[in-house]
C-alpha positions as CSV (number, residue, x, y, z in Angstrom):
1,M,-0.1,0.1,0.0
2,L,3.2,2.5,0.4
3,F,4.8,1.5,-2.2
4,L,0.8,3.1,-4.6
5,C,1.0,5.7,-2.3
6,L,4.6,6.8,-2.9
7,S,4.3,6.3,-6.5
8,R,1.5,7.9,-6.6
9,Q,2.4,11.0,-5.1
10,E,5.5,11.3,-7.9
11,G,3.2,10.7,-10.6
12,E,1.2,13.6,-9.3
13,K,4.9,15.9,-8.9
14,V,5.8,15.2,-12.8
15,M,2.6,16.2,-14.0
16,K,3.1,19.4,-11.6
17,T,6.3,20.3,-12.6
18,K,6.5,18.6,-16.0
19,I,3.2,18.2,-17.9
20,F,1.4,21.2,-16.7
21,P,3.3,23.8,-17.8
22,I,3.5,22.3,-21.6
23,L,0.2,22.2,-22.1
24,A,-0.8,26.2,-20.3
25,L,2.6,26.9,-23.0
26,I,0.7,25.2,-26.3
27,R,-2.3,27.0,-24.7
28,S,-1.3,29.9,-24.8
29,T,0.2,29.5,-27.9
30,I,-2.4,28.8,-29.9
31,A,-4.7,31.6,-28.5
32,Q,-2.4,34.1,-29.5
33,L,-2.4,32.4,-32.8
34,L,-5.6,32.8,-33.3
35,G,-5.6,35.7,-31.7
36,G,-5.7,36.1,-27.8
37,W,-7.9,35.9,-26.0
38,D,-10.9,39.1,-25.9
39,T,-12.7,40.3,-22.8
40,A,-15.8,38.1,-24.4
41,L,-14.3,35.1,-24.4
42,Q,-12.7,35.1,-20.6
43,T,-15.9,35.9,-19.4
44,L,-17.7,33.5,-20.8
45,I,-14.6,31.3,-19.5
46,L,-15.6,32.6,-16.1
47,F,-19.2,31.9,-16.5
48,M,-18.8,28.2,-17.8
49,A,-16.4,27.7,-14.7
50,I,-18.2,29.0,-12.3
51,D,-21.6,26.8,-13.8
52,Y,-19.2,23.9,-14.1
53,I,-17.8,24.5,-10.6
54,T,-22.0,25.2,-8.3
55,G,-23.3,22.2,-10.6
């Protein structure tokens, strides 16, 4: 059991330190190439996130 917990924690660390920054770079590059994020799109994403969180 302890081995599974340790490997899971190491996997989460890899996700946070290596994979997430790479995904953020790719997403921001695509957004910039498509014209950036305007205020309406930011507002839409914000309210979609709030709706998803509150159910």
